[in-house]
GUVEX-111567 format. One record per residue (C-alpha): x, y, z; residue in three letters. Coordinates in pm, whole numbers, plus 50000, padded with zeros to 5 digits. Example, Ala and Ser with C-alpha at 12.3 -4.5 7.8 and 13.67 -1.06 7.14 Angstrom:
2
<<51230, 49550, 50780>, ALA>
<<51367, 49894, 50714>, SER>
//
This chain:
655
<<58461, 47884, 54108>, UNK>
<<58139, 47690, 54022>, UNK>
<<57833, 47878, 53912>, UNK>
<<57493, 47796, 54067>, UNK>
<<57277, 47562, 53865>, UNK>
<<57036, 47847, 53793>, UNK>
<<57320, 48057, 53670>, UNK>
<<57444, 47769, 53457>, UNK>
<<57104, 47743, 53286>, UNK>
<<57098, 48116, 53240>, UNK>
<<57441, 48108, 53093>, UNK>
<<57337, 47824, 52868>, UNK>
<<57035, 48019, 52758>, UNK>
<<57257, 48317, 52692>, UNK>
<<57494, 48097, 52500>, UNK>
<<57210, 47953, 52288>, UNK>
<<57075, 48303, 52216>, UNK>
<<57424, 48417, 52131>, UNK>
<<57438, 48155, 51860>, UNK>
<<57094, 48268, 51713>, UNK>
<<56865, 48010, 51875>, UNK>
<<56568, 48143, 52082>, UNK>
<<56289, 47978, 52284>, UNK>
<<55967, 47917, 52079>, UNK>
<<55663, 48132, 52170>, UNK>
<<55300, 48017, 52178>, UNK>
<<54962, 48191, 52170>, UNK>
<<54879, 48106, 52530>, UNK>
<<55195, 48178, 52729>, UNK>
<<55325, 48461, 52517>, UNK>
<<55010, 48645, 52402>, UNK>
<<54711, 48564, 52623>, UNK>
<<54880, 48526, 52963>, UNK>
<<55078, 48852, 52946>, UNK>
<<54766, 49050, 52845>, UNK>
<<54593, 49205, 53145>, UNK>
<<54286, 49254, 52924>, UNK>
<<54248, 48879, 52868>, UNK>
<<54268, 48746, 53223>, UNK>
<<53914, 48605, 53205>, UNK>
<<54006, 48417, 52889>, UNK>
<<54323, 48286, 53058>, UNK>
<<54119, 48161, 53355>, UNK>
<<53866, 47996, 53122>, UNK>
<<54143, 47819, 52924>, UNK>
<<54304, 47689, 53242>, UNK>
<<53967, 47581, 53386>, UNK>
<<53886, 47391, 53064>, UNK>
<<54242, 47248, 53064>, UNK>
<<54305, 47369, 52710>, UNK>
<<54634, 47546, 52763>, UNK>
<<54825, 47246, 52633>, UNK>
<<54653, 47267, 52295>, UNK>
<<54745, 47634, 52269>, UNK>
<<55103, 47570, 52377>, UNK>
<<55159, 47302, 52109>, UNK>
<<55475, 47410, 51922>, UNK>
<<55373, 47209, 51616>, UNK>
<<55031, 47375, 51589>, UNK>
<<54930, 47651, 51348>, UNK>
<<54647, 47838, 51515>, UNK>
<<54423, 48142, 51492>, UNK>
<<54267, 48240, 51825>, UNK>
<<53974, 48479, 51845>, UNK>
<<54038, 48609, 52197>, UNK>
<<53744, 48772, 52378>, UNK>
<<53862, 49046, 52609>, UNK>
<<53755, 49080, 52972>, UNK>
<<53462, 49306, 52886>, UNK>
<<53339, 49043, 52641>, UNK>
<<53324, 48786, 52923>, UNK>
<<53151, 49037, 53150>, UNK>
<<52891, 49103, 52879>, UNK>
<<52836, 48729, 52830>, UNK>
<<52789, 48679, 53202>, UNK>
<<52531, 48962, 53210>, UNK>
<<52345, 48818, 52911>, UNK>
<<52330, 48476, 53078>, UNK>
<<52238, 48620, 53417>, UNK>
<<52550, 48496, 53592>, UNK>
<<52907, 48606, 53674>, UNK>
<<53256, 48505, 53571>, UNK>
<<53255, 48212, 53811>, UNK>
<<52928, 48099, 53661>, UNK>
<<53085, 48108, 53314>, UNK>
<<53383, 47906, 53433>, UNK>
<<53141, 47644, 53564>, UNK>
<<52959, 47600, 53232>, UNK>
<<52960, 47233, 53128>, UNK>
<<53028, 47331, 52764>, UNK>
<<53304, 47578, 52847>, UNK>
<<53563, 47384, 52647>, UNK>
<<53333, 47371, 52343>, UNK>
<<53278, 47747, 52365>, UNK>
<<53652, 47812, 52379>, UNK>
<<53740, 47570, 52099>, UNK>
<<53482, 47751, 51881>, UNK>
<<53721, 48047, 51904>, UNK>
<<54019, 47856, 51760>, UNK>
<<54104, 47779, 51397>, UNK>
<<54350, 47507, 51304>, UNK>
<<54524, 47739, 51059>, UNK>
<<54697, 48073, 51092>, UNK>
<<54493, 48356, 50941>, UNK>
<<54641, 48704, 50961>, UNK>
<<54394, 48989, 50936>, UNK>
<<54515, 49076, 50588>, UNK>
<<54428, 48726, 50467>, UNK>
<<54065, 48750, 50584>, UNK>
<<53794, 48829, 50330>, UNK>
<<53439, 48953, 50363>, UNK>
<<53199, 48658, 50376>, UNK>
<<53473, 48406, 50448>, UNK>
<<53342, 48100, 50633>, UNK>
<<53588, 47914, 50856>, UNK>
<<53549, 47588, 51048>, UNK>
<<53698, 47611, 51400>, UNK>
<<53833, 47326, 51616>, UNK>
<<53484, 47296, 51758>, UNK>
<<53307, 47204, 51435>, UNK>
<<52955, 47244, 51578>, UNK>
<<52926, 47551, 51355>, UNK>
<<53130, 47769, 51126>, UNK>
<<53259, 48120, 51192>, UNK>
<<53143, 48391, 50951>, UNK>
<<53394, 48666, 50876>, UNK>
<<53301, 49021, 50787>, UNK>
<<53550, 49275, 50656>, UNK>
<<53385, 49613, 50612>, UNK>
<<53463, 49882, 50361>, UNK>
<<53635, 50078, 50638>, UNK>
<<53859, 49783, 50726>, UNK>
<<53681, 49665, 51041>, UNK>
<<53694, 49288, 51094>, UNK>
<<53426, 49079, 51262>, UNK>
<<53409, 48712, 51359>, UNK>
<<53035, 48647, 51372>, UNK>
<<52902, 48940, 51577>, UNK>
<<53233, 49012, 51752>, UNK>
<<53456, 49295, 51630>, UNK>
<<53832, 49260, 51627>, UNK>
<<53979, 49533, 51849>, UNK>
<<54345, 49421, 51824>, UNK>
<<54464, 49211, 51532>, UNK>
<<54768, 49000, 51446>, UNK>
<<54914, 48944, 51794>, UNK>
<<55185, 48696, 51690>, UNK>
<<55332, 48378, 51831>, UNK>
<<55541, 48103, 51675>, UNK>
<<55246, 47863, 51668>, UNK>
<<54984, 48107, 51541>, UNK>
<<54819, 48445, 51573>, UNK>
<<54570, 48601, 51816>, UNK>
<<54296, 48850, 51727>, UNK>
<<54139, 49019, 52029>, UNK>
<<53758, 49055, 51995>, UNK>
<<53495, 49250, 52187>, UNK>
<<53243, 48965, 52233>, UNK>
<<53229, 48594, 52303>, UNK>
<<53107, 48404, 51997>, UNK>
<<52885, 48099, 52039>, UNK>
<<52836, 47801, 51813>, UNK>
<<52455, 47804, 51817>, UNK>
<<52251, 47791, 51495>, UNK>
<<52163, 48146, 51383>, UNK>
<<51923, 48285, 51127>, UNK>
<<52228, 48332, 50902>, UNK>
<<52295, 47958, 50927>, UNK>
<<51935, 47883, 50826>, UNK>
<<51988, 48079, 50503>, UNK>
<<52324, 47915, 50440>, UNK>
<<52206, 47562, 50518>, UNK>
<<51896, 47595, 50297>, UNK>
<<52088, 47709, 49990>, UNK>
<<51971, 48071, 49984>, UNK>
<<52299, 48167, 49824>, UNK>
<<52186, 48499, 49674>, UNK>
<<52043, 48616, 50006>, UNK>
<<52362, 48511, 50185>, UNK>
<<52577, 48695, 49930>, UNK>
<<52359, 49003, 49970>, UNK>
<<52385, 48989, 50350>, UNK>
<<52764, 48960, 50320>, UNK>
<<52781, 49248, 50072>, UNK>
<<52566, 49467, 50294>, UNK>
<<52793, 49379, 50590>, UNK>
<<52498, 49245, 50791>, UNK>
<<52649, 48913, 50903>, UNK>
<<52739, 49055, 51247>, UNK>
<<52373, 49147, 51306>, UNK>
<<52232, 48811, 51198>, UNK>
<<52493, 48602, 51381>, UNK>
<<52441, 48774, 51715>, UNK>
<<52353, 48481, 51946>, UNK>
<<52156, 48707, 52180>, UNK>
<<51943, 48874, 51914>, UNK>
<<51577, 48778, 51878>, UNK>
<<51493, 48805, 51511>, UNK>
<<51234, 48710, 51253>, UNK>
<<51371, 48695, 50901>, UNK>
<<51153, 48684, 50591>, UNK>
<<51401, 48519, 50357>, UNK>
<<51355, 48549, 49978>, UNK>
<<51475, 48240, 49794>, UNK>
<<51711, 48249, 49496>, UNK>
<<51424, 48257, 49246>, UNK>
<<51284, 48563, 49423>, UNK>
<<51610, 48749, 49363>, UNK>
<<51624, 48626, 49004>, UNK>
<<51272, 48758, 48947>, UNK>
<<51366, 49091, 49105>, UNK>
<<51662, 49124, 48869>, UNK>
<<51443, 49036, 48569>, UNK>
<<51177, 49287, 48668>, UNK>
<<51435, 49562, 48716>, UNK>
<<51611, 49466, 48393>, UNK>
<<51945, 49426, 48570>, UNK>
<<52181, 49151, 48685>, UNK>
<<52220, 49006, 49032>, UNK>
<<52550, 49192, 49056>, UNK>
<<52361, 49515, 48992>, UNK>
<<52127, 49430, 49280>, UNK>
<<52424, 49363, 49508>, UNK>
<<52558, 49708, 49413>, UNK>
<<52238, 49894, 49505>, UNK>
<<52318, 50180, 49744>, UNK>
<<52014, 50089, 49960>, UNK>
<<52088, 49715, 49972>, UNK>
<<52125, 49714, 50351>, UNK>
<<51791, 49896, 50386>, UNK>
<<51619, 49645, 50157>, UNK>
<<51758, 49352, 50354>, UNK>
<<51678, 49493, 50699>, UNK>
<<51323, 49556, 50567>, UNK>
<<51298, 49173, 50571>, UNK>
<<51392, 49151, 50941>, UNK>
<<51188, 49202, 51256>, UNK>
<<51354, 49271, 51589>, UNK>
<<51125, 49022, 51763>, UNK>
<<51039, 48657, 51714>, UNK>
<<50705, 48607, 51537>, UNK>
<<50597, 48257, 51442>, UNK>
<<50355, 48194, 51156>, UNK>
<<50065, 48129, 51391>, UNK>
<<50106, 48479, 51536>, UNK>
<<50091, 48660, 51202>, UNK>
<<49764, 48853, 51176>, UNK>
<<49562, 48951, 50872>, UNK>
<<49602, 49323, 50816>, UNK>
<<49900, 49346, 51048>, UNK>
<<50122, 49652, 51010>, UNK>
<<50465, 49561, 51144>, UNK>
<<50779, 49769, 51190>, UNK>
<<51093, 49589, 51065>, UNK>
<<51451, 49677, 51153>, UNK>
<<51450, 49915, 50856>, UNK>
<<51255, 50225, 50952>, UNK>
<<51190, 50324, 50591>, UNK>
<<50849, 50159, 50584>, UNK>
<<50627, 49905, 50757>, UNK>
<<50545, 49552, 50648>, UNK>
<<50182, 49459, 50580>, UNK>
<<50078, 49102, 50655>, UNK>
<<49791, 48903, 50510>, UNK>
<<49650, 48572, 50629>, UNK>
<<49390, 48438, 50385>, UNK>
<<49089, 48229, 50463>, UNK>
<<49276, 47927, 50325>, UNK>
<<49569, 47985, 50560>, UNK>
<<49815, 48138, 50313>, UNK>
<<50044, 48401, 50464>, UNK>
<<50176, 48703, 50275>, UNK>
<<50424, 48972, 50369>, UNK>
<<50339, 49265, 50143>, UNK>
<<50308, 49100, 49801>, UNK>
<<50532, 48804, 49884>, UNK>
<<50387, 48468, 49987>, UNK>
<<50543, 48273, 50272>, UNK>
<<50653, 47935, 50134>, UNK>
<<50813, 47774, 50441>, UNK>
<<50740, 47882, 50796>, UNK>
<<50903, 47864, 51137>, UNK>
<<51255, 47751, 51046>, UNK>
<<51400, 47769, 51395>, UNK>
<<51738, 47913, 51493>, UNK>
<<51880, 47988, 51837>, UNK>
<<51843, 48360, 51774>, UNK>
<<51508, 48367, 51596>, UNK>
<<51288, 48231, 51321>, UNK>
<<51307, 48229, 50943>, UNK>
<<51009, 48229, 50705>, UNK>
<<51096, 48189, 50339>, UNK>
<<50938, 48414, 50073>, UNK>
<<50874, 48374, 49701>, UNK>
<<50951, 48743, 49632>, UNK>
<<51172, 49023, 49755>, UNK>
<<50978, 49292, 49944>, UNK>
<<51085, 49652, 49895>, UNK>
<<51044, 49943, 50138>, UNK>
<<50900, 50183, 49879>, UNK>
<<50583, 50387, 49942>, UNK>
<<50283, 50206, 49794>, UNK>
<<49922, 50305, 49736>, UNK>
<<49844, 50108, 50054>, UNK>
<<50079, 50337, 50247>, UNK>
<<49901, 50643, 50106>, UNK>
<<49573, 50518, 50252>, UNK>
<<49737, 50427, 50584>, UNK>
<<49931, 50753, 50615>, UNK>
<<49624, 50965, 50538>, UNK>
<<49406, 50801, 50802>, UNK>
<<49171, 50613, 50567>, UNK>
<<49129, 50345, 50834>, UNK>
<<48801, 50201, 50706>, UNK>
<<48939, 50157, 50356>, UNK>
<<49255, 49996, 50495>, UNK>
<<49049, 49757, 50707>, UNK>
<<48832, 49673, 50406>, UNK>
<<49137, 49606, 50187>, UNK>
<<49281, 49375, 50453>, UNK>
<<48948, 49197, 50502>, UNK>
<<48916, 49143, 50128>, UNK>
<<49272, 49001, 50123>, UNK>
<<49388, 49266, 49875>, UNK>
<<49696, 49392, 50062>, UNK>
<<49929, 49176, 49850>, UNK>
<<49789, 49333, 49532>, UNK>
<<49818, 49696, 49647>, UNK>
<<50162, 49651, 49809>, UNK>
<<50318, 49502, 49495>, UNK>
<<50609, 49741, 49431>, UNK>
<<50601, 49670, 49058>, UNK>
<<50229, 49724, 49005>, UNK>
<<50112, 50041, 48831>, UNK>
<<49782, 50140, 48987>, UNK>
<<49536, 50425, 49021>, UNK>
<<49326, 50403, 49336>, UNK>
<<49011, 50606, 49392>, UNK>
<<49012, 50602, 49772>, UNK>
<<48691, 50674, 49964>, UNK>
<<48754, 50846, 50296>, UNK>
<<48609, 50728, 50627>, UNK>
<<48305, 50955, 50596>, UNK>
<<48231, 50800, 50256>, UNK>
<<48213, 50456, 50417>, UNK>
<<48002, 50590, 50702>, UNK>
<<47759, 50736, 50447>, UNK>
<<47751, 50406, 50260>, UNK>
<<47659, 50223, 50580>, UNK>
<<47386, 50477, 50650>, UNK>
<<47249, 50448, 50296>, UNK>
<<47239, 50070, 50323>, UNK>
<<47097, 50079, 50675>, UNK>
<<47381, 49862, 50809>, UNK>
<<47697, 49892, 51018>, UNK>
<<48056, 49917, 50897>, UNK>
<<48106, 49558, 51011>, UNK>
<<47819, 49456, 50785>, UNK>
<<47994, 49627, 50495>, UNK>
<<48316, 49441, 50574>, UNK>
<<48115, 49117, 50564>, UNK>
<<47964, 49184, 50220>, UNK>
<<48026, 48884, 49992>, UNK>
<<48120, 49120, 49706>, UNK>
<<48350, 49339, 49917>, UNK>
<<48654, 49250, 49708>, UNK>
<<48467, 49333, 49388>, UNK>
<<48357, 49670, 49529>, UNK>
<<48714, 49758, 49625>, UNK>
<<48860, 49645, 49292>, UNK>
<<48602, 49869, 49124>, UNK>
<<48798, 50159, 49278>, UNK>
<<49129, 50051, 49121>, UNK>
<<49267, 50095, 48769>, UNK>
<<49550, 49881, 48638>, UNK>
<<49729, 50185, 48498>, UNK>
<<49846, 50520, 48633>, UNK>
<<49605, 50804, 48549>, UNK>
<<49670, 51148, 48695>, UNK>
<<49391, 51399, 48745>, UNK>
<<49494, 51601, 48441>, UNK>
<<49442, 51294, 48223>, UNK>
<<49088, 51222, 48342>, UNK>
<<48843, 51284, 48059>, UNK>
<<48494, 51423, 48079>, UNK>
<<48267, 51138, 47978>, UNK>
<<48543, 50883, 48009>, UNK>
<<48442, 50520, 48035>, UNK>
<<48721, 50339, 48217>, UNK>
<<48773, 49972, 48293>, UNK>
<<48860, 49901, 48655>, UNK>
<<49022, 49586, 48796>, UNK>
<<48668, 49473, 48871>, UNK>
<<48512, 49358, 48546>, UNK>
<<48159, 49393, 48686>, UNK>
<<48116, 49742, 48546>, UNK>
<<48303, 50038, 48401>, UNK>
<<48375, 50366, 48577>, UNK>
<<48235, 50687, 48432>, UNK>
<<48440, 51004, 48477>, UNK>
<<48331, 51367, 48461>, UNK>
<<48528, 51688, 48460>, UNK>
<<48342, 52018, 48496>, UNK>
<<48344, 52329, 48709>, UNK>
<<48705, 52257, 48799>, UNK>
<<48603, 51933, 48967>, UNK>
<<48664, 51568, 48883>, UNK>
<<48398, 51305, 48943>, UNK>
<<48419, 50928, 48937>, UNK>
<<48062, 50807, 48891>, UNK>
<<47875, 51005, 49158>, UNK>
<<48180, 51060, 49380>, UNK>
<<48382, 51380, 49372>, UNK>
<<48761, 51370, 49389>, UNK>
<<48873, 51562, 49697>, UNK>
<<49251, 51524, 49680>, UNK>
<<49422, 51430, 49354>, UNK>
<<49755, 51283, 49253>, UNK>
<<49883, 51150, 49586>, UNK>
<<50195, 50981, 49454>, UNK>
<<50325, 50637, 49553>, UNK>
<<50603, 50430, 49402>, UNK>
<<50348, 50193, 49250>, UNK>
<<50083, 50438, 49138>, UNK>
<<49855, 50729, 49226>, UNK>
<<49575, 50780, 49474>, UNK>
<<49279, 51016, 49430>, UNK>
<<49057, 51049, 49737>, UNK>
<<48678, 51037, 49700>, UNK>
<<48388, 51169, 49907>, UNK>
<<48175, 50861, 49833>, UNK>
<<48206, 50489, 49777>, UNK>
<<48129, 50394, 49418>, UNK>
<<47954, 50068, 49349>, UNK>
<<47973, 49849, 49038>, UNK>
<<47593, 49854, 49012>, UNK>
<<47418, 49887, 48677>, UNK>
<<47275, 50238, 48649>, UNK>
<<47048, 50422, 48406>, UNK>
<<47369, 50555, 48249>, UNK>
<<47483, 50198, 48186>, UNK>
<<47149, 50120, 48027>, UNK>
<<47208, 50400, 47776>, UNK>
<<47569, 50298, 47714>, UNK>
<<47501, 49927, 47688>, UNK>
<<47213, 49979, 47446>, UNK>
<<47419, 50205, 47218>, UNK>
<<47223, 50523, 47288>, UNK>
<<47527, 50725, 47185>, UNK>
<<47356, 51063, 47146>, UNK>
<<47174, 51035, 47478>, UNK>
<<47501, 50933, 47647>, UNK>
<<47688, 51224, 47488>, UNK>
<<47409, 51460, 47596>, UNK>
<<47422, 51336, 47956>, UNK>
<<47797, 51400, 47956>, UNK>
<<47765, 51745, 47797>, UNK>
<<47491, 51843, 48043>, UNK>
<<47717, 51738, 48332>, UNK>
<<47461, 51487, 48456>, UNK>
<<47684, 51177, 48472>, UNK>
<<47747, 51208, 48847>, UNK>
<<47377, 51248, 48915>, UNK>
<<47252, 50961, 48702>, UNK>
<<47526, 50721, 48815>, UNK>
<<47433, 50760, 49183>, UNK>
<<47373, 50400, 49296>, UNK>
<<47130, 50507, 49569>, UNK>
<<46905, 50728, 49357>, UNK>
<<46591, 50595, 49191>, UNK>
<<46508, 50727, 48846>, UNK>
<<46275, 50665, 48559>, UNK>
<<46434, 50770, 48231>, UNK>
<<46243, 50807, 47908>, UNK>
<<46533, 50743, 47672>, UNK>
<<46514, 50873, 47313>, UNK>
<<46692, 50663, 47054>, UNK>
<<46968, 50804, 46833>, UNK>
<<46712, 50820, 46551>, UNK>
<<46483, 51024, 46774>, UNK>
<<46761, 51277, 46836>, UNK>
<<46843, 51290, 46465>, UNK>
<<46481, 51375, 46388>, UNK>
<<46469, 51631, 46667>, UNK>
<<46772, 51829, 46547>, UNK>
<<46661, 51809, 46184>, UNK>
<<46317, 51948, 46271>, UNK>
<<46483, 52221, 46480>, UNK>
<<46723, 52308, 46197>, UNK>
<<47029, 52255, 46413>, UNK>
<<47309, 51997, 46440>, UNK>
<<47374, 51745, 46713>, UNK>
<<47671, 51955, 46818>, UNK>
<<47440, 52254, 46849>, UNK>
<<47213, 52049, 47072>, UNK>
<<47503, 51933, 47290>, UNK>
<<47610, 52295, 47330>, UNK>
<<47261, 52424, 47410>, UNK>
<<47241, 52610, 47744>, UNK>
<<46914, 52432, 47828>, UNK>
<<47044, 52082, 47750>, UNK>
<<47024, 51974, 48114>, UNK>
<<46663, 52094, 48127>, UNK>
<<46581, 51890, 47818>, UNK>
<<46730, 51575, 47970>, UNK>
<<46576, 51629, 48312>, UNK>
<<46240, 51666, 48135>, UNK>
<<46294, 51300, 48039>, UNK>
<<46361, 51195, 48398>, UNK>
<<46142, 51117, 48697>, UNK>
<<46277, 51120, 49053>, UNK>
<<46147, 50772, 49133>, UNK>
<<46129, 50430, 48971>, UNK>
<<45806, 50374, 48779>, UNK>
<<45773, 50049, 48590>, UNK>
<<45538, 50033, 48291>, UNK>
<<45286, 49851, 48509>, UNK>
<<45294, 50148, 48747>, UNK>
<<45230, 50415, 48483>, UNK>
<<44889, 50572, 48496>, UNK>
<<44729, 50813, 48253>, UNK>
<<44774, 51177, 48341>, UNK>
<<45040, 51430, 48423>, UNK>
<<45368, 51328, 48590>, UNK>
<<45617, 51585, 48719>, UNK>
<<45973, 51548, 48590>, UNK>
<<46299, 51654, 48750>, UNK>
<<46298, 51952, 48514>, UNK>
<<45991, 52073, 48702>, UNK>
<<45733, 52052, 48426>, UNK>
<<45488, 51771, 48368>, UNK>
<<45478, 51509, 48097>, UNK>
<<45148, 51356, 47993>, UNK>
<<45115, 50978, 48013>, UNK>
<<44868, 50839, 47760>, UNK>
<<44785, 50468, 47768>, UNK>
<<44548, 50466, 47472>, UNK>
<<44668, 50240, 47192>, UNK>
<<45004, 50184, 47363>, UNK>
<<45214, 50381, 47606>, UNK>
<<45286, 50741, 47513>, UNK>
<<45480, 51007, 47698>, UNK>
<<45349, 51330, 47549>, UNK>
<<45352, 51235, 47182>, UNK>
<<45648, 50991, 47210>, UNK>
<<45572, 50620, 47205>, UNK>
<<45743, 50381, 47444>, UNK>
<<45898, 50121, 47213>, UNK>
<<46078, 49921, 47484>, UNK>
<<45967, 49927, 47845>, UNK>
<<46122, 49827, 48176>, UNK>
<<46493, 49814, 48108>, UNK>
<<46560, 49747, 48473>, UNK>
<<46881, 49870, 48642>, UNK>
<<46993, 49902, 49002>, UNK>
<<46907, 50270, 49037>, UNK>
<<46583, 50278, 48842>, UNK>
<<46426, 50185, 48512>, UNK>
<<46458, 50299, 48151>, UNK>
<<46177, 50316, 47895>, UNK>
<<46288, 50365, 47535>, UNK>
<<46090, 50628, 47339>, UNK>
<<46092, 50720, 46971>, UNK>
<<46086, 51100, 47008>, UNK>
<<46271, 51363, 47209>, UNK>
<<46047, 51529, 47466>, UNK>
<<46068, 51907, 47444>, UNK>
<<46010, 52098, 47769>, UNK>
<<45921, 52401, 47559>, UNK>
<<45590, 52230, 47486>, UNK>
<<45508, 52182, 47854>, UNK>
<<45192, 52356, 47971>, UNK>
<<45337, 52504, 48289>, UNK>
<<45315, 52853, 48140>, UNK>
<<45325, 53023, 47806>, UNK>
<<45548, 53306, 47916>, UNK>
<<45919, 53304, 47855>, UNK>
<<46114, 53394, 48166>, UNK>
<<46484, 53458, 48129>, UNK>
<<46684, 53358, 48436>, UNK>
<<47056, 53400, 48495>, UNK>
<<47250, 53233, 48779>, UNK>
<<47594, 53338, 48896>, UNK>
<<47842, 53225, 49001>, UNK>
<<47767, 52879, 48867>, UNK>
<<47913, 52657, 49011>, UNK>
<<47857, 52825, 49346>, UNK>
<<48018, 52765, 49684>, UNK>
<<47849, 52984, 49948>, UNK>
<<47592, 53198, 49761>, UNK>
<<47429, 53205, 49419>, UNK>
<<47261, 53511, 49271>, UNK>
<<46934, 53459, 49081>, UNK>
<<46849, 53730, 48828>, UNK>
<<46532, 53731, 48613>, UNK>
<<46382, 53961, 48351>, UNK>
<<46057, 53960, 48549>, UNK>
<<46003, 54029, 48915>, UNK>
<<46085, 53723, 49126>, UNK>
<<45817, 53617, 49375>, UNK>
<<45951, 53280, 49497>, UNK>
<<46250, 53050, 49467>, UNK>
<<46266, 52678, 49532>, UNK>
<<46578, 52461, 49538>, UNK>
<<46503, 52099, 49455>, UNK>
<<46729, 51792, 49458>, UNK>
<<46759, 51591, 49140>, UNK>
<<46544, 51319, 49287>, UNK>
<<46260, 51565, 49342>, UNK>
<<46296, 51664, 49709>, UNK>
<<46229, 52031, 49788>, UNK>
<<46529, 52145, 49993>, UNK>
<<46473, 52521, 50029>, UNK>
<<46188, 52764, 49967>, UNK>
<<46229, 53143, 49958>, UNK>
<<45951, 53400, 49929>, UNK>
<<46131, 53697, 49782>, UNK>
<<46053, 54000, 49574>, UNK>
<<46285, 54163, 49327>, UNK>
<<46468, 54120, 49003>, UNK>
<<46784, 53986, 49161>, UNK>
<<46800, 53763, 49472>, UNK>
<<47110, 53633, 49654>, UNK>
<<47050, 53280, 49783>, UNK>
<<47254, 53107, 50054>, UNK>
<<47366, 52759, 49939>, UNK>
<<47646, 52713, 50193>, UNK>
<<47464, 52424, 50362>, UNK>
<<47422, 52224, 50040>, UNK>
<<47657, 51937, 49963>, UNK>
<<47861, 51949, 49645>, UNK>
<<47648, 51839, 49350>, UNK>
<<47383, 51946, 49102>, UNK>
<<47044, 52098, 49193>, UNK>
<<46728, 52229, 49027>, UNK>
<<46618, 52586, 49097>, UNK>
<<46256, 52689, 49029>, UNK>
<<46206, 53066, 48994>, UNK>
<<45845, 53183, 49031>, UNK>
<<45706, 53512, 48894>, UNK>
<<45362, 53653, 48835>, UNK>
<<45398, 53529, 48476>, UNK>
<<45481, 53171, 48569>, UNK>
<<45793, 52973, 48664>, UNK>
<<46126, 52889, 48511>, UNK>
<<46334, 52585, 48600>, UNK>
<<46708, 52544, 48551>, UNK>
<<47000, 52365, 48711>, UNK>
<<47308, 52480, 48898>, UNK>
<<47607, 52321, 49068>, UNK>
<<47748, 52355, 49416>, UNK>
<<48120, 52290, 49417>, UNK>
<<48336, 52144, 49692>, UNK>
<<48456, 52390, 49954>, UNK>
<<48780, 52197, 50021>, UNK>
//
């Protein structure tokens, strides 16, 4: 009996199989077609007429096979449907970008491997994570090593496209260290996503070399940093920002949420991201832009962040306007910043009779700000009373005072100390300090060492360094002080420790600027409260001291050099000795005035001579309200039937 032809072929097939010969399988017919999860891929291959290439028994292929959901996601991203995808004119190119001309099992794939597919318009970037996940570009393998005789299929969860990505920009421009870092941090899938919209600030190889040198490590050590991914994503924005859209003083949130980026655009058109300068701009990829940098930016907290985080908006605006953000965001700087708060800037504007915008337009704004910055880290405990410190501005030195538990920088009081950043410390101030030449500078610059030491010991540095005060100082020379202590039978140290030292110095000081041409014979009231006698006969004399050098002009007054120390004990206000005690001193809310004679009146006077308060009181001990006085030093005049006594006291900060 004859068998049907079909049966004959079946029998022949059975016979062939019986003798160990089987039909050859291929990636299309035997892997893709039978998979219900790859029907969209099957339809696309048939539409593009590529099934023959995948059926080739002589081929050795690797197919990255997007599943059905991957095609649905692509259609959604492109605003179409599956039929729209099948009608794409470049459908064949898209599919051939998913095929390698060699067989690569999952175990043979390595992290950072770059493969050229049959569509050579671009390469495929492989990621193998520490947990064993495998990615081709942005697509994750969800089923690996599906075998056929002519190759292997890896199912993936996304369609990969051959467009130029920001990762390609780095590769094509030779940024090999950055590329290696991206691979190590397993960020290739993020940067090769064709539907991302990114801006990458890309440090060049030299930038990474410099980072390694600064840290004292090797590039391999950098690649092993536990926060490498955070550092790299700190260089990436989740939006596309071209160079023309970068703003001066911009505060931008990158993909890393650890910190913000601060942008600077200078008057000459240079662009900085933190401390790093943009070298090349607007390198265009299909999924974003790349700007190259000459330094690696780090997401550490800087002194700039301290100002931003604490709401010092005027200072931040001033720093941006003065193009100083790169300096204060340098992660490897070591800085101390004396940071004036917003009220300090408001008070500066009021004192100058201008607006905040006028201050921001000052031609010496940068110099003023640099005068608030030291190039070393100095905590509050290390600040010295009478310290003379060089700031980044070379226009003048800073004078520091420590007394009554308070720290002063020139006339400004430190409100909050030791705010710690990764690149230094911030101390907040209640006033803006200016690099102006003051009467204190006149004493320092002219080597009046004893007078300078006395001003420090009497806690008068903040007062006399006030840039908006106006003083006339009759300044005794060192020789004059030597004669004074010798005649008094004491030492200089005894003088510096004298309880009435401030009174002695204030007896040498007027609360206004009086040039030698403005001096007239007669009595002049000093800040100490008593008068000095100006005598213009045969020269210029203040009491019995001769002016040997007149009109040393400074920004907050004038200094006249004299050859003797003026002694307030010789003043003719009264001949009675009145003993006055003040407590607590410094005061915050109230100060108690006690005298050995019955008190009749009390006046509180500012150091520039303005009467602030007057009390008519009777008694030996009077409690005075000073709660409405700002922190600083004041003169108190205590009147009795026997005369008046003048001394100084301090009001301390209530914060």
